[in-house]
N, C-alpha and C positions, 0 to 999 in steps of 0.2 A: 759303227752301226751294229745293232743287236743281231746276233746270228740265230739264236733259238727262239722258239715261239714264246717261251716264258720270259726271256729277256725283252722281246718286243712288247709284250703286255706290260711288263714293269716300266718300260720307257713311256708307254702311253699313260699309265697311271701316274708316273712322276710328273708329267706335264700338267695333268689335271690337278694334282695335289699342290704343285707349285703355284698355280693360278689361284687356287682356293686360299692358300696361306698368304699370298700377296694381298688378296682382298681383305682378309682378316687383319693383317698388319696395317692396311690403309684405314680401316675403321678404328683401329687403336689410335693411330696418329690423329685422326679427326676428333676423336673423343678428347684427347689431351689438348688439342688446339682449342676446342670449345671451352674447356675449363680455363685455359690461359686467357682467352678473350673475355670471359666473365670476370676474371680477376682484374684484368686491365680496366674494366669499366668502374671498378671500385665498389660494386654492390656485393656485399658479403653474402646476403641471403640467396641471391641469384647464383653466385659462385658455388655455394654449398649445395644447392639443388642440382646444378650441372655436375658437380663433383660426385655426388651420390650415384647419378646415372652412369658416369664414366667408370666408377670403381667396379661396377658389375661387368662392364665390357673388358676392362683390364684383367680382372680375375678370370673371366671366361677364356680369354686368349692365353693366359698363363697356364690354365688347367689343360688346354689342348697342346701345350708345349710348343706354341708358335714363338713365344718369347720365354725367357727364363723367369722363374718365380721371383728371383731376387731383383731382376729388372722391373718387374711389375710392382714389387714392394717399394723400390726406389722411386718410381714415378708417383705412386700414391703418396708416399711420405713427403716428397718435395712439393707436390700440389697442395697437400694438406697444410704444410708449413706456410706456403704463400697465402692461403686463405686465412689462416690464423693471424698472419701479419697485417691483414687489412685493417683490423681494429686498432692496432698499435700505431699505424701510420697517421 
């Protein structure tokens, strides 16, 4: 347990920040799932529209350092490749 006032305050802040970060990560996962669902339907135009909205969410969360920028780039790259593959199929 925290002994000083400063340590108690940091512990309170850590709890709030952890909850906020968890919420942000959840919205990231939801955005990625929406793109995957759009890809599964096979509608390329709809998938591109959902992807463009999701990219802003992914970038925003990477800018806040909730996830690493390379992880964000990897997600965007793989989703983009899946959307491009829709016409080839």
